[in-house]
Structure formats: C-alpha cells, structure tokens
N, C-alpha and C positions, 0 to 999 in steps of 0.2 A: 643200200650200200652196195655198190658195184665193185667187185674185186677182180684184179688181174694178177696172174702168176706166170712168170716166164724166167728161163735161164738167162743169165747175162751174156751178151754178145759183144764183140769188139767193133766199135764205131758202127752200129747197126744201120740198116736201111730206114727210110722214113716211115715205113709201115710199123716198125717197132715203136716209134714215138707216137704214131697214130693210136696204137694200142694203149700205151700209157695214158695218153690224153683222153681215152674213152672210159676210163675207170676212176673211181674215187680213191682207191688204194691199190698201189702196184707193189707186188712182192717179188724181189729177186729170189730165184729158186735154184740156188747153187749148191744145195746139200743133196744133189742127185748125181748120178754117174756122168762123168765127162764123156763126151762123144768126139771121136776123132774125125777129121776132115769135115768139120761143121763150122758154124759161124762163131763159135766161142772165141777162137783165136785168130780170125782172119776176116777180111772183107775186101771189097773192090772199090777202086776209084775209076774215074772216067776222064781220060785225056782225049787223044785221037783214037784210042781204043781202051778197053777195060784192062786193068791189071790188078794183081793181088797185093795186099799188104798182109803178111803173115807173121805172127809172133811165135817163135819156136818155144815149145814147152818141154819140160823135163819128162822124158818118156817113162820113167819109173813111177810117175804119179798119174799117168793117163788112165789107169784102171781104177782110180779113186774118184771121189766126188769133185765137182768143179771147183769148189772153194779150196781144195787142197793142191790144185795144180800150180806149179811154180814156173816162172819164166826162165827159160834156159839161157838166154842171152839178153840181159836187160839193156845192153847198148844198142840193140836193134831199134829201140824207140827213137833214138836220135836220127837214125836212117829213115824211119818212117816219117818223121817230121820233115826231113829234107825232101822226101818224095812228095809229100803233101804240098810243101812250099813250091816246088818246081812244077808240079802238075797244075796248080792254080795261080801261077805267076801273073796271069793276065785277068784273073777273076775280079769283079768289081768290089767284092767285100772281103778280099783276102787279108787285109790288115787287121780287121776286127777279129776274124776267125783265128788267124795265127796268134794273135795276142791272147785269145781265149785258150788255145790248146798248148801254147808254149810251156806254161808252168807244169802241166801234166806230163808232157813228153820229155821234159828236162829233169824230172824227178826220178829217183831210183825205186823201182817196183820189184817186189819179189814174187807176188802172187797175181795170176791173171785175173782172177775174180775181182780183187780190190781195184785193179786198174780199170776194168770194164765198168764197175759201179761208179767210179769217179768220173769217167768220161760221160757216161749216160746221164748222171745227175747234173753235171756241169752243162751239158747241151740242153737238157730240159729247162734249167733255169734261164739259159740264154734265150731260148725261143718262147718262153712264157708258159710252159706247162707247170701247173700248180698241184698236180696229183701228189698225194702223200706217198712216199717211197720207203719201203721197209725191207727187212731181210729175213728170210725163212729160218735162218740159224737161231734167231731169237725166240722161236716158238717150238712147241712140242711137235715132233715129227714121228708119225707112225711108220712101221716097217714096209708095208706094201704100197705100191704106187698110187692106186686109186684111193685107198684108205687115207694115205698121207695127204693127198690133195684135198679131199673133203674135210678132213679134220682141220687142216690149215685154214680153209675157208670159214669153218665154224668158229675157230678162235678169233678170226678177224671180224666176225659179225656180218658176214656176207649175206645179203638177201638175193643177190644175183652174182653168178660167176661167169665172167666173159672169157671163154676159152679160145685159144688159138686153134686153127684147123688141124694142125699136126697131132693134136691129142685125140682126134676122133677114133684112131685105131684102138684105143683102150677105154674110151669113155662111152662110145656108142654101144647101146645095149645095156648100159649100167646107169642110165639117167635117173632111174628110180631111187638110187642111193642119195642123189642130191635132193630129190623131192622129199625124201624122208627127213631131211634136215631143214626143210623149208627154204631151200636154195634154188632159185631159178637158174637154169643152165641156158646160156646163149652162146652163139658162135660168132667170132669176129670175122667180118668180111672186110677185105682191104680194097680201097679204091672204089670206082675209078678216081684218080687224082688229076688235078689240073696240071698240065705240063708247064714247068717253069722255064724262064729264059736262061740260056747258057751262052758263054762266050764262043763256044764251038757248036757247029750245026748238029752234031749227033746227040742223042738223048737216050737215057735208060732209067726206068723207074726204080730199078732194084739195086743200084749201087749204094754205097755208104751215104748217110745223110750229110756227110762233109761236103759232097757235091752241091747239095741244095743250099747249105749254109754259105758257101762261097759265092753263089750266084744271085741270092735274093736278100733284100734288106731285112734286118733282124725283126722288125715289127710286122713283116708280111709272111714270115716263114710258116706260121700255123695255118695260113690259108692253103698252103700246098701239101699239108699232111692230113687235112680234113677231107674225107671222101666227098666227091662232087656228085651229088645225086644218088 
C-alpha cells in the first residue's frame, strides 16, 4: 500500500496530479499550519506570459491550520473563471474544461480547503486518476510534525510512504522512525514530462494543470503527467 500525503493547493501544477497518480491512497493534509505566499491559494496560468490567479483569504485565520482558512472575497472566483475563459479562448478543449469548472466556480465557497479539495478531485476524475482520496481530519493526529505523519501512515496501513521532496528538511536523518513501523520511505521525483502541444509557442511545465487540460484531449492527459523515462 503506497500512501501519499500533501496539503491541498489551488488548481495545482501537473506534478501534483502525477504524485496522486503514483500512490494507492492520497490524503489531503490540511490540518497543519497555513503557509502564506505559497500554492495553497494561488497558481499561474500561461497566455503570452505567466500570470497569477490568487484567492484572497481572511488574514485573521492565516495563523491557523489550512482547513480553517476562509476566503475573504468569494466573488473573486467568478473573476478567475472569466480569466481562465479569456486566457484559453482559442484552446482546442476549452468547451469541455469550462463545462467542467463552471459549476465549481459559480458556487459559493467559504473555506479555501473545501474549494481546493473539490477542484482537485474533479480534475482527477476528469483525467482518469482512480487513486482513493481521503482527508487527514478523519484520523487521529499526533502533536508533532514527524510523529503525526508517521502515525497517519500507520493508520492508513501504509507499506510505502511516497514523500514530496520539500519534506526532506525534517525527514532526512529520521528515516529509522519509518523503518520501525515497517514503512518504506521513498522520494517522489517529478518528470521529465513529455511536452504537450499548445496554441501558443511558449511553454512552461510548472503552471496550473488547467493549461494542460485546455490543450490536450481528455483521454490523453495522463500521458503528459506520467514521467517519461
């Protein structure tokens, strides 16, 4: 049983979905401290250049866990949808993707985490990712960072934990704690990915997956989020 654990991000890049597709169980990890100026509430699209879509959040909640953070201006989502529509006006698969996203962007959301979860799960279903997706709030969580992560993996029945590279700063040197629980620790490597065709000549691997969805047929998208070699 390969388990992945990651905080939710706003319309993440394709590597996020590569990670979900690489595990048997993916756990949203939003019962941890919210981080400012991160990917939780923003991402980039690509037109003639890159530009940000940012969801303003209520500042009084930014010192709390991600799941507690509220959206400061829910009306911003209609503006984001308009930006997506304008950015990809000439993209070959815009109609399918806009139909997919419209119900989400037209709904009223109060919490960032709930919005992110819905977007990520909807995109997973659209592109054919069948990984089981769960939420860390439904499990017992220990007080310290490393202990919490290992105990969560234990509860999920993990035989392998696939970690993102950003966690190396607190996991490296502590691998034996995973071994003691009979959990193999592996590190996720991203790419290299096959470059997909775009309506514009510029290309960037690290923008939101929305760019990929707009430019590639639904049944071919997984080919472009699976590392090539």
